C-alpha positions as CSV (number, residue, x, y, z in Angstrom):
1,M,-0.3,-0.1,0.1
2,A,1.2,3.3,-0.6
3,S,1.5,5.7,2.0
4,G,2.4,9.1,0.6
5,S,0.8,12.2,1.8
6,P,-0.7,14.8,-1.0
7,S,0.9,17.6,0.9
8,S,4.2,18.6,0.0
9,S,4.7,19.9,3.6
10,P,7.7,18.1,5.7
11,D,5.4,19.3,8.7
12,T,2.0,17.6,7.7
13,A,0.6,16.2,10.6
14,T,2.8,17.9,13.1
15,G,2.4,21.4,14.9
16,S,2.6,23.2,17.8
17,G,-0.9,24.4,18.4
18,T,-3.1,23.5,21.2
19,D,-2.4,20.5,23.3
20,P,-5.4,17.8,23.6
21,A,-8.1,19.0,25.7
22,R,-7.7,16.5,28.6
23,P,-6.1,16.6,31.7
24,D,-2.9,14.9,33.0
25,T,-3.0,11.1,33.6
26,G,-0.7,9.1,35.5
27,E,2.3,10.5,37.6
28,P,3.8,13.8,36.7
29,F,7.1,13.7,35.0
30,G,8.3,17.5,35.4
31,G,7.2,20.5,36.7
32,A,4.4,22.0,34.3
33,G,5.0,25.5,32.8
34,S,8.7,25.3,33.8
35,D,10.9,27.0,31.9
36,S,13.9,24.3,31.9
37,D,14.2,21.8,29.3
38,S,15.6,19.5,31.7
39,D,12.7,20.2,34.3
40,L,10.1,18.6,31.9
41,G,11.8,15.3,32.9
42,L,11.2,13.7,29.3
43,G,14.7,12.8,29.2
44,K,14.0,10.6,32.0
45,L,10.9,9.2,30.9
46,D,10.4,5.3,30.7
47,C,8.5,4.1,28.2
48,G,10.1,0.5,28.4
49,A,12.8,-1.3,27.4
50,M,14.2,-0.6,24.3
51,G,12.9,-3.5,21.6
52,E,14.8,-5.0,18.9
53,R,17.0,-2.5,16.9
54,L,15.0,-1.7,13.3
55,E,16.9,-0.3,10.2
56,G,15.9,1.0,7.1
57,E,12.4,0.3,5.4
58,E,11.6,-2.1,8.3
59,L,12.0,0.9,10.8
60,E,10.1,3.5,8.7
61,R,7.3,0.8,8.4
62,E,7.1,0.1,12.0
63,F,7.1,3.9,12.8
64,D,4.0,4.5,10.5
65,F,2.5,1.6,12.5
66,A,2.9,3.2,15.8
67,A,2.0,6.6,14.6
68,D,-1.5,5.2,13.3
69,R,-1.8,3.7,17.1
70,V,-1.4,7.1,18.7
71,K,-4.7,8.3,18.2
72,D,-6.1,5.4,20.4
73,L,-4.0,6.5,23.3
74,I,-4.8,9.9,23.8
75,Q,-7.4,9.0,26.7
76,T,-4.9,6.7,28.7
77,A,-1.4,8.1,28.1
78,S,0.0,11.2,30.5
79,R,0.3,14.6,29.1
80,E,4.2,13.9,29.3
81,Q,4.1,10.6,27.5
82,L,2.3,12.5,24.5
83,L,4.9,15.4,24.8
84,Y,7.7,12.7,24.6
85,L,5.9,11.0,21.6
86,Y,5.4,14.5,20.4
87,A,8.9,15.6,20.5
88,R,10.5,12.6,18.7
89,Y,7.7,12.7,15.5
90,K,8.6,16.2,15.2
91,Q,12.1,15.2,15.3
92,V,11.6,12.5,12.4
93,K,9.4,14.4,10.2
94,V,11.4,17.9,10.8
95,G,14.7,17.2,12.2
96,K,16.8,19.5,14.9
97,C,14.1,22.1,16.6
98,N,14.1,25.0,14.2
99,T,11.6,27.6,15.6
100,S,11.9,30.2,18.3
101,K,10.5,29.6,21.6
102,P,6.7,30.2,22.2
103,G,5.6,33.5,23.7
104,F,5.4,33.5,27.7
105,F,2.0,32.8,27.9
106,D,1.5,30.0,25.5
107,F,2.5,27.7,28.0
108,E,1.4,24.5,26.2
109,G,3.6,25.9,23.1
110,Q,6.4,26.5,25.6
111,R,6.3,22.6,26.9
112,K,6.0,21.0,23.4
113,W,9.1,23.5,21.9
114,Q,11.0,22.6,25.0
115,A,10.7,18.8,24.6
116,W,11.5,18.9,21.1
117,K,14.1,21.1,21.5
118,Q,15.8,19.0,24.3
119,L,16.4,16.2,21.6
120,G,19.1,18.4,20.1
121,D,21.1,16.5,17.1
122,M,19.2,13.1,17.9
123,D,18.9,11.5,14.2
124,A,15.9,10.3,12.7
125,E,16.6,6.7,13.4
126,Q,16.9,6.6,17.3
127,A,13.7,9.2,17.3
128,M,11.9,6.7,15.6
129,Q,13.3,3.8,17.6
130,E,12.3,5.6,20.8
131,Y,9.0,6.6,19.5
132,I,8.4,3.0,18.4
133,T,9.3,1.8,22.1
134,C,7.2,4.3,23.8
135,V,4.1,3.6,21.9
136,N,4.7,-0.3,22.2
137,A,4.8,0.1,25.7
138,L,1.8,2.0,26.3
139,D,-0.2,-0.3,23.9
140,P,1.3,-3.8,23.7
141,E,-1.8,-5.5,23.1
142,G,-2.3,-3.2,19.8
143,I,0.8,-4.2,18.2
144,A,-0.3,-7.1,16.2
145,K,-3.8,-5.7,15.6
146,E,-2.5,-2.8,14.1
147,R,0.3,-4.2,12.0
148,R,-2.5,-6.4,10.3
149,G,-4.6,-3.6,9.6
150,A,-1.9,-1.3,8.6
151,E,-0.6,-3.5,5.9
152,R,-4.1,-3.7,4.5
153,R,-5.0,-0.1,4.3
154,T,-3.4,3.0,3.1
155,G,-2.7,5.2,5.9
156,F,-1.7,8.3,4.2
157,G,1.6,8.8,5.8
158,G,0.9,7.2,9.3
159,A,-2.8,7.6,8.9
160,T,-5.1,9.4,11.2
161,V,-2.6,11.2,13.9
162,S,-4.1,12.6,17.1
163,S,-4.8,16.2,17.5
164,L,-1.5,16.3,19.2
165,Y,0.1,16.7,15.7
166,Q,-2.1,19.2,14.4
167,E,-1.8,20.0,10.7
168,E,-1.4,24.1,11.0
169,T,1.8,24.2,9.1
170,I,0.2,24.1,5.4
171,R,-0.7,27.5,4.5
172,E,-4.1,27.9,2.9
173,E,-2.8,28.8,-0.3
174,D,-0.8,25.6,-0.5
175,K,-3.7,23.3,0.3
176,N,-5.1,21.1,-2.5
177,I,-8.8,19.5,-2.4
178,F,-7.4,16.5,-0.5
179,D,-5.8,18.3,2.3
180,Y,-9.5,20.0,2.8
181,C,-11.0,16.2,2.9
182,R,-8.2,15.3,5.2
183,E,-9.8,18.1,7.6
184,N,-13.1,17.5,6.8
185,N,-13.5,20.9,5.5
186,I,-17.2,20.1,4.2
187,D,-18.2,23.8,3.3
188,H,-15.1,23.7,0.9
189,I,-15.3,20.7,-0.7
190,K,-19.0,21.4,-1.0
191,D,-18.1,24.7,-3.0
192,A,-15.5,23.3,-5.0
193,I,-17.7,20.8,-6.3
194,G,-20.6,22.6,-6.8
195,S,-18.8,25.4,-8.6
196,Q,-17.1,22.8,-11.1
197,K,-13.6,24.1,-9.8
198,V,-13.1,20.3,-8.8
199,D,-14.1,17.2,-10.1
200,V,-15.8,14.8,-7.4
201,N,-13.7,11.9,-9.0
202,A,-10.3,13.5,-9.6
203,K,-7.6,11.5,-8.1
204,D,-4.2,12.1,-6.3
205,E,-1.1,10.5,-7.5
206,E,-2.0,7.0,-5.7
207,G,-5.4,7.0,-7.2
208,R,-7.3,7.9,-4.1
209,A,-10.5,10.0,-4.8
210,L,-12.4,12.1,-2.5
211,L,-14.4,8.9,-1.2
212,H,-11.3,7.3,-0.4
213,W,-9.9,9.7,1.8
214,A,-13.4,10.2,3.5
215,C,-13.9,6.7,4.3
216,D,-10.2,6.2,5.6
217,R,-10.7,9.5,8.1
218,G,-13.9,8.4,9.0
219,H,-16.1,11.4,7.9
220,K,-19.5,10.0,7.5
221,E,-20.9,13.0,7.0
222,L,-18.4,13.8,4.0
223,V,-18.9,10.4,2.7
224,S,-22.4,11.4,2.3
225,V,-21.9,14.7,0.6
226,L,-19.7,13.0,-1.9
227,L,-22.3,10.7,-2.9
228,Q,-24.9,13.0,-3.3
229,H,-22.5,14.9,-5.6
230,K,-22.6,11.7,-7.3
231,A,-18.9,10.6,-6.5
232,D,-18.4,7.0,-8.1
233,I,-18.9,4.7,-5.1
234,N,-17.0,1.6,-7.1
235,L,-13.8,3.8,-8.3
236,Q,-10.5,2.0,-7.3
237,D,-7.5,3.2,-6.4
238,N,-3.9,2.2,-8.0
239,E,-4.1,-0.6,-5.9
240,G,-7.6,-1.6,-7.0
241,Q,-9.4,-0.6,-3.7
242,T,-12.8,0.8,-3.2
243,A,-14.2,3.1,-0.8
244,L,-15.4,0.4,0.8
245,H,-12.2,-1.3,1.3
246,Y,-11.0,1.9,3.1
247,A,-14.2,1.8,5.4
248,S,-14.0,-1.8,6.0
249,A,-10.2,-2.1,6.8
250,C,-10.5,1.2,9.1
251,E,-13.5,-0.5,10.9
252,F,-16.0,2.2,10.4
253,G,-19.2,0.2,10.2
254,E,-21.3,2.9,9.6
255,I,-19.7,3.9,6.9
256,V,-19.4,0.8,5.4
257,E,-23.4,0.8,6.0
258,L,-23.7,4.0,4.1
259,L,-21.5,2.9,1.1
260,L,-23.5,-0.8,0.9
261,K,-27.3,1.2,1.0
262,A,-25.8,3.7,-1.4
263,G,-25.1,0.8,-3.7
264,A,-21.4,-0.1,-3.2
265,D,-20.4,-3.4,-4.6
266,P,-19.0,-5.7,-1.9
267,S,-17.7,-8.3,-4.5
268,I,-15.1,-6.2,-6.1
269,K,-11.9,-7.1,-5.5
270,D,-8.2,-5.4,-5.0
271,M,-5.2,-6.3,-6.8
272,E,-4.2,-9.0,-4.4
273,G,-7.6,-10.6,-4.7
274,S,-9.0,-9.5,-1.5
275,L,-12.5,-8.9,-0.9
276,P,-13.6,-5.6,1.5
277,E,-14.8,-8.3,3.8
278,E,-11.4,-9.8,4.0
279,V,-9.4,-6.5,4.8
280,T,-11.2,-6.2,8.4
281,E,-11.1,-7.8,11.8
282,S,-14.3,-6.4,12.6
283,S,-16.9,-9.5,12.9
284,A,-19.8,-7.2,12.5
285,I,-18.5,-5.5,9.4
286,S,-17.6,-8.8,8.0
287,S,-20.9,-10.1,8.5
288,L,-22.9,-7.0,7.1
289,L,-20.9,-7.2,3.9
290,R,-21.4,-10.9,3.4
291,Q,-25.1,-9.9,3.7
292,Y,-25.0,-7.8,0.8
293,T,-22.7,-10.2,-1.1
294,A,-25.0,-13.1,-0.9
295,P,-27.4,-13.9,-3.8
296,K,-30.7,-12.6,-3.2
297,G,-33.9,-15.0,-3.3
């Protein structure tokens, strides 16, 4: 599966916007609002023993798997653990901290900046290794499940990433229609399609149309809007996958049902010969897909 992002921005899915709107959980590792890098305590954060060292494509693949799982950790990981992950994600995607320290009253921005800056010249490989180790320690049961799911879907550069990695770095004038789709900007997409500035079935470099993106991101309302504007429900990407494959692999049951009721064909196989029901671990979704595949009468 291809995993390239449609945006050329090197900092897509990262940023220094607001921290997740949630209280800290777990024991604090450093003083909140501290002005000292060392006071954050992130360098001493124990995310578990370092696992087997990975290299090359295997390391990058495992990093993508780990990034995809972070969204499920937002409610359980402490803020310090999220900062630890944030800093290493930035180190991988951007490199050494290259931004000015946020203003005095931007407390959350300062904490993120400090966490990133204290990594210094850490290379991307080390940052990926530590990121993977931390996610695995926080979510040991998710390793096998996510690996299978990620192999079956396009994650668009690490899939849906938590609000910790706000996508504020793409300038408005640099965004394309797929960026707006990722953001679930329904009004912009409706205007673009309605004014015929954009073909609802236009594809990106991997053959993914807006409907693929909306299904991958779980944007149910946007899926409905695209279908209302005559999106080709059975359009296949470069790997032969339809929107139904995407929704099924990502286990968005309501979207799977919406697509089926709108006429999606569950019998279409991708280039690996897989049906939508074969790319999901959800028994409920598999059962639903089989109901629509079974001959009527």
